[in-house]
N, C-alpha and C positions, 0 to 999 in steps of 0.2 A: 709594276706599273711605272717605274722610273726610267726604263730604257728608252722608250719612245720620246719623252720630253728631252732627255739628254741627247739623243741622236739628232733631234730637230734643232736643238741649240748649237750643236757642232756643225750641222749643215749650214745654218745661218751665218755662223762665224767664218767658216771656210769660204762661203760665197762672198762675204764682205772682203776677206783677205785677197781673194782672186780678183775682184773688181779693182781693189787698190793696186795690186801687182800689174794687172793689165794696163792701168793708166800710167804706171811709173816705169815699167820695163819697156824695152824696145818692142815695136809692133810685131816683130818676128817671133816673140815668145809664144809658147803654147801651153795649154793645161786644161784640165777639166773644171767645170764650174764649182764643184765641191772637192776638188783635188787638194792634196797636201803639198804639192810642189808645182813649179813652172819650169819649162824646158826652154833655154835661151840659146839659140844658134849663135856662133861667134862669126864675126867678119873674117874673111880669108886671111887677112894680114895678122890675125892673132891666133895664138895656140893656147890650148886649155891650161897647161901648167903655168904659163906666165900670167894668165888672167887670174887663176886661182891664187897664185902667190901675191899678186898685187892687191887683190881684194883682201886677202888674209892680213896684209900689212895695214889695211885700213879697218881691221876689226870685223870683217865680213867673211863668214865661212860659207862657201859654196862647194859643190862636188863636181869634179870633172865628168863630162858626159861619157868618156871612155869607160868608166866603171860600170856603166849600164849598157854599153853597146855590145852587140854580137857582130864581130867582124869590124871592118873599118867603116866608120860613118863620118859625117861632117862634124867638125869641132863644135862643142856645145858645153854649157854648164847647167847644172840642176840647182834650182833655187828653192829651198824649203820655205814654206810660208808659215810654219808654226814655230813655237818656242821663243818668240820675241813679241813685244808690244806692237800694236799696229803702227805707232809712230816710228819705232825702230825699223820695222819692216819697210815702211815708206822711204825712210832715209837710205836704207841699204839698197833698195831697188833704184833710187835716184843715183846713188854712187855707181851702181853696176852700169846703168845707162850712160852716165858720163864717161866711164872708163871705155866703153865699147864705141863711143862716138868718135 
């Protein structure tokens, strides 16, 4: 009898984190309402490895999109929405947006 309440709590938290990320990340980011990550396409002038490295220098870990791509696709990064407080997530999303602008 505990699985349903736990699942419901997780869905509420993921929805809140996705709302926060949608407000803080570039408008081009995509993800599911209850998803664990957001997909952020990069501007043409930037490449995945340099963005990942620059964010890492700022203490923000993201994953290059190429790790998830089949074939050649547009440059992107994958931003995980779990594992950090909401405040830390909001700050990280703001840093990502600043770097990409």
